[in-house]
MARFIVEX-299052 format. One record per residue: x, y, z of N, C-alpha, C, O in turn; residue in one letter; residue number from 1. Coordinates in steps of 0.02 Angstrom, whole numbers. Layout:
<nodes>
NODE    neast   nnorth      nup   caeast   canorth     caup    ceast   cnorth      cup    oeast   onorth      oup   resn   resi
NODE        X        Y        Z        X         Y        Z        X        Y        Z        X        Y        Z      a    NUM
...
</nodes>
This chain:
<nodes>
NODE    neast   nnorth      nup   caeast   canorth     caup    ceast   cnorth      cup    oeast   onorth      oup   resn   resi
NODE     -385   -11977    -2343     -388    -11921    -2296     -438   -11870    -2323     -442   -11859    -2383      m      1
NODE     -475   -11839    -2279     -527    -11792    -2298     -497   -11726    -2323     -444   -11705    -2300      a      2
NODE     -530   -11695    -2371     -509    -11631    -2398     -520   -11577    -2345     -574   -11572    -2316      d      3
NODE     -469   -11537    -2330     -472    -11487    -2278     -498   -11419    -2303     -507   -11373    -2264      k      4
NODE     -510   -11413    -2368     -534    -11351    -2397     -607   -11341    -2376     -648   -11387    -2383      t      5
NODE     -623   -11282    -2352     -691    -11267    -2332     -730   -11243    -2393     -711   -11193    -2424      v      6
NODE     -783   -11278    -2411     -823    -11256    -2469     -850   -11185    -2459     -865   -11166    -2402      p      7
NODE     -855   -11148    -2512     -878    -11078    -2507     -944   -11069    -2470     -950   -11025    -2428      r      8
NODE     -995   -11111    -2485    -1058    -11102    -2449    -1050   -11113    -2374    -1082   -11080    -2333      p      9
NODE    -1006   -11158    -2355     -994    -11171    -2284     -957   -11111    -2253     -974   -11089    -2198      v     10
NODE     -906   -11086    -2287     -869    -11028    -2262     -916   -10968    -2255     -912   -10930    -2206      a     11
NODE     -961   -10959    -2303    -1010    -10904    -2300    -1056   -10913    -2240    -1072   -10865    -2205      r     12
NODE    -1078   -10976    -2229    -1122    -10990    -2172    -1085   -10978    -2106    -1115   -10952    -2058      a     13
NODE    -1022   -10997    -2102     -982    -10984    -2042     -978   -10909    -2027     -987   -10888    -1970      l     14
NODE     -965   -10870    -2079     -961    -10797    -2070    -1029   -10768    -2048    -1032   -10727    -2003      r     15
NODE    -1083   -10790    -2081    -1149    -10764    -2064    -1169   -10783    -1993    -1194   -10741    -1956      q     16
NODE    -1158   -10846    -1975    -1175    -10867    -1908    -1133   -10829    -1856    -1159   -10809    -1804      m     17
NODE    -1070   -10818    -1871    -1027    -10780    -1826    -1052   -10709    -1817    -1054   -10684    -1761      g     18
NODE    -1071   -10677    -1872    -1098    -10609    -1868    -1162   -10608    -1827    -1173   -10563    -1787      q     19
NODE    -1204   -10657    -1838    -1267    -10661    -1801    -1256   -10673    -1726    -1289   -10642    -1685      d     20
NODE    -1210   -10717    -1710    -1195    -10729    -1639    -1168   -10666    -1606    -1186   -10650    -1550      l     21
NODE    -1125   -10630    -1642    -1099    -10567    -1615    -1155   -10517    -1605    -1158   -10483    -1554      r     22
NODE    -1200   -10512    -1653    -1257    -10465    -1647    -1299   -10483    -1587    -1319   -10438    -1549      t     23
NODE    -1313   -10547    -1577    -1352    -10568    -1519    -1316   -10549    -1454    -1347   -10525    -1407      w     24
NODE    -1249   -10559    -1453    -1210    -10542    -1393    -1214   -10467    -1379    -1224   -10447    -1322      r     25
NODE    -1206   -10427    -1431    -1207    -10354    -1422    -1277   -10330    -1402    -1283   -10287    -1359      v     26
NODE    -1329   -10359    -1433    -1397    -10340    -1414    -1411   -10353    -1340    -1450   -10317    -1309      l     27
NODE    -1379   -10405    -1314    -1389    -10422    -1243    -1339   -10385    -1198    -1337   -10396    -1137      q     28
NODE    -1299   -10342    -1229    -1249    -10303    -1193    -1201   -10346    -1152    -1186   -10332    -1094      r     29
NODE    -1178   -10400    -1184    -1131    -10445    -1152    -1063   -10438    -1186    -1059   -10427    -1246      l     30
NODE    -1011   -10446    -1147     -944    -10448    -1175     -928   -10519    -1197     -962   -10566    -1177      t     31
NODE     -878   -10526    -1239     -856    -10592    -1260     -834   -10632    -1200     -844   -10693    -1197      a     32
NODE     -803   -10599    -1152     -780    -10632    -1090     -840   -10660    -1051     -836   -10715    -1025      e     33
NODE     -894   -10621    -1046     -953    -10644    -1010     -984   -10705    -1044    -1003   -10753    -1011      q     34
NODE     -990   -10703    -1110    -1018    -10759    -1147     -973   -10820    -1138     -997   -10876    -1128      v     35
NODE     -908   -10810    -1143     -861    -10865    -1134     -868   -10897    -1065     -868   -10958    -1059      a     36
NODE     -875   -10855    -1015     -883    -10880     -946     -947   -10921     -940     -946   -10976     -911      d     37
NODE    -1001   -10896     -967    -1066    -10931     -964    -1064   -10996    -1004    -1097   -11045     -986      r     38
NODE    -1026   -10995    -1059    -1024    -11054    -1103     -972   -11105    -1080     -973   -11163    -1102      a     39
NODE     -927   -11085    -1037     -875    -11130    -1015     -821   -11141    -1068     -793   -11195    -1074      g     40
NODE     -808   -11088    -1107     -756    -11091    -1159     -710   -11030    -1151     -724   -10985    -1111      v     41
NODE     -657   -11029    -1188     -611    -10971    -1187     -642   -10913    -1226     -682   -10922    -1271      d     42
NODE     -621   -10853    -1207     -642    -10792    -1242     -622   -10797    -1316     -660   -10776    -1360      r     43
NODE     -563   -10825    -1329     -539    -10833    -1397     -586   -10877    -1438     -595   -10866    -1498      k     44
NODE     -616   -10927    -1408     -664    -10970    -1442     -725   -10930    -1464     -748   -10937    -1521      t     45
NODE     -750   -10887    -1420     -807    -10844    -1437     -789   -10799    -1495     -827   -10791    -1543      v     46
NODE     -730   -10767    -1491     -709    -10722    -1544     -697   -10759    -1610     -713   -10732    -1663      l     47
NODE     -670   -10819    -1606     -661    -10859    -1667     -728   -10874    -1700     -735   -10867    -1760      n     48
NODE     -777   -10894    -1659     -844    -10907    -1686     -872   -10844    -1719     -899   -10846    -1774      l     49
NODE     -866   -10788    -1685     -893    -10725    -1712     -857   -10703    -1775     -886   -10666    -1816      e     50
NODE     -795   -10725    -1784     -758    -10708    -1845     -766   -10759    -1900     -733   -10755    -1952      n     51
NODE     -810   -10808    -1889     -824    -10857    -1941     -770   -10909    -1948     -764   -10942    -2000      g     52
NODE     -729   -10917    -1896     -676    -10967    -1898     -703   -11034    -1873     -754   -11036    -1838      e     53
NODE     -669   -11086    -1889     -691    -11153    -1870     -696   -11161    -1795     -654   -11135    -1757      r     54
NODE     -746   -11196    -1774     -756    -11212    -1703     -792   -11279    -1700     -825   -11299    -1748      a     55
NODE     -786   -11312    -1644     -821    -11376    -1637     -896   -11362    -1631     -917   -11308    -1611      t     56
NODE     -935   -11412    -1648    -1007    -11407    -1641    -1024   -11397    -1567    -1069   -11358    -1551      l     57
NODE     -989   -11433    -1523    -1003    -11426    -1452     -993   -11353    -1428    -1035   -11326    -1392      e     58
NODE     -938   -11322    -1448     -926    -11253    -1427     -977   -11205    -1458     -997   -11157    -1425      n     59
NODE     -997   -11218    -1519    -1049    -11177    -1550    -1113   -11182    -1511    -1146   -11132    -1498      t     60
NODE    -1132   -11243    -1491    -1193    -11252    -1452    -1186   -11222    -1382    -1235   -11197    -1355      l     61
NODE    -1127   -11225    -1353    -1116    -11195    -1287    -1127   -11119    -1291    -1160   -11090    -1247      r     62
NODE    -1100   -11088    -1343    -1108    -11016    -1351    -1181   -10999    -1365    -1208   -10950    -1339      v     63
NODE    -1213   -11038    -1407    -1284    -11027    -1422    -1325   -11032    -1357    -1371   -10992    -1347      a     64
NODE    -1310   -11080    -1315    -1345    -11087    -1251    -1333   -11026    -1207    -1379   -11001    -1175      r     65
NODE    -1271   -11003    -1205    -1255    -10945    -1164    -1293   -10883    -1187    -1306   -10838    -1147      a     66
NODE    -1309   -10880    -1251    -1345    -10823    -1279    -1421   -10834    -1280    -1459   -10791    -1303      l     67
NODE    -1443   -10892    -1255    -1515    -10907    -1254    -1542   -10928    -1321    -1602   -10921    -1334      g     68
NODE    -1499   -10954    -1364    -1519    -10972    -1432    -1520   -11047    -1446    -1536   -11068    -1501      l     69
NODE    -1503   -11087    -1396    -1496    -11159    -1408    -1560   -11190    -1434    -1558   -11228    -1482      l     70
NODE    -1616   -11175    -1403    -1679    -11205    -1425    -1696   -11186    -1497    -1720   -11227    -1535      d     71
NODE    -1684   -11123    -1515    -1697    -11100    -1584    -1652   -11137    -1633    -1674   -11157    -1687      q     72
NODE    -1589   -11145    -1615    -1542    -11178    -1659    -1560   -11251    -1669    -1558   -11276    -1725      l     73
NODE    -1578   -11285    -1615    -1599    -11355    -1620    -1663   -11361    -1662    -1669   -11406    -1703      i     74
NODE    -1710   -11316    -1651    -1773    -11318    -1689    -1761   -11306    -1763    -1798   -11331    -1805      a     75
NODE    -1709   -11268    -1780    -1696    -11253    -1850    -1676   -11314    -1891    -1681   -11313    -1952      s     76
NODE    -1652   -11367    -1858    -1634    -11428    -1895    -1683   -11485    -1884    -1670   -11542    -1904      v     77
NODE    -1738   -11470    -1852    -1790    -11521    -1840    -1822   -11539    -1907    -1854   -11496    -1938      d     78
NODE    -1815   -11601    -1930    -1842    -11619    -1995    -1918   -11613    -1999    -1946   -11603    -2053      p     79
NODE    -1951   -11620    -1943    -2024    -11617    -1944    -2050   -11545    -1945    -2111   -11534    -1947      y     80
NODE    -2005   -11497    -1944    -2024    -11427    -1954    -2019   -11407    -2027    -2034   -11350    -2045      e     81
NODE    -1998   -11453    -2070    -1992    -11439    -2141    -2053   -11467    -2178    -2089   -11510    -2151      s     82
NODE    -2064   -11443    -2238    -2119    -11468    -2278    -2112   -11543    -2291    -2160   -11581    -2285      d     83
NODE    -2052   -11565    -2310    -2041    -11636    -2324    -2052   -11677    -2261    -2084   -11730    -2263      v     84
NODE    -2026   -11654    -2205    -2034    -11690    -2142    -2107   -11697    -2122    -2128   -11750    -2100      g     85
NODE    -2144   -11643    -2130    -2216    -11646    -2112    -2254   -11693    -2159    -2299   -11729    -2137      r     86
NODE    -2236   -11692    -2223    -2270    -11737    -2271    -2256   -11810    -2256    -2298   -11853    -2267      l     87
NODE    -2196   -11824    -2231    -2177    -11893    -2218    -2180   -11913    -2145    -2156   -11965    -2126      r     88
NODE    -2210   -11871    -2105    -2213    -11883    -2032    -2246   -11949    -2014    -2227   -11980    -1964      a     89
NODE    -2294   -11970    -2053    -2330    -12031    -2037    -2297   -12094    -2065    -2316   -12150    -2048      d     90
NODE    -2247   -12085    -2108    -2213    -12142    -2136    -2164   -12171    -2085    -2136   -12135    -2044      e     91
NODE    -2155   -12236    -2088    -2105    -12268    -2045    -2036   -12254    -2074    -2024   -12268    -2133      a     92
NODE    -1991   -12227    -2033    -1924    -12214    -2057    -1885   -12280    -2060    -1893   -12323    -2016      l     93
NODE    -1843   -12288    -2111    -1803    -12349    -2114    -1752   -12350    -2058    -1729   -12298    -2036      p     94
NODE    -1734   -12409    -2036    -1684    -12414    -1983    -1614   -12404    -2012    -1568   -12384    -1977      t     95
NODE    -1607   -12419    -2077    -1544    -12408    -2112    -1559   -12378    -2180    -1612   -12392    -2209      r     96
NODE    -1514   -12339    -2205    -1520    -12313    -2273    -1470   -12351    -2316    -1410   -12350    -2302      v     97
NODE    -1495   -12383    -2368    -1452    -12423    -2411    -1419   -12377    -2463    -1451   -12334    -2492      k     98
NODE    -1355   -12389    -2473    -1319    -12352    -2525    -1336   -12383    -2593    -1339   -12444    -2601      h     99
NODE    -1347   -12339    -2641    -1358    -12365    -2709    -1292   -12377    -2742    -1240   -12350    -2721      t    100
NODE    -1293   -12417    -2793    -1231    -12433    -2829    -1198   -12369    -2855    -1231   -12325    -2882      r    101
NODE    -1133   -12364    -2846    -1096    -12307    -2871    -1093   -12249    -2823    -1057   -12200    -2836      g    102
NODE    -1129   -12252    -2767    -1125    -12197    -2718    -1080   -12218    -2661    -1069   -12278    -2650      s    103
NODE    -1055   -12171    -2625    -1011    -12185    -2568    -1046   -12168    -2504    -1017   -12177    -2451      k    104
</nodes>
């Protein structure tokens, strides 16, 4: 069974992302209820996200979309926007990644 403890860096990222989402909402002069309505989620889900509490990736993306941030969020994980990705852009990606001995 997977460990349910949230690693500190992840908890910190959840809090930071929540604060940033709240700031975006406030800058746009939207209530949590308005964002929830636009995102198709409960108001409590929006508030949980803003408080750095666990939420599904789908709900996070729904809220990001409601705030006009979806494209930015998706671009932030684009590997070809990184130095490594750009350096390896011309290489053929493997269809499978083989595990080395001793790794899981």
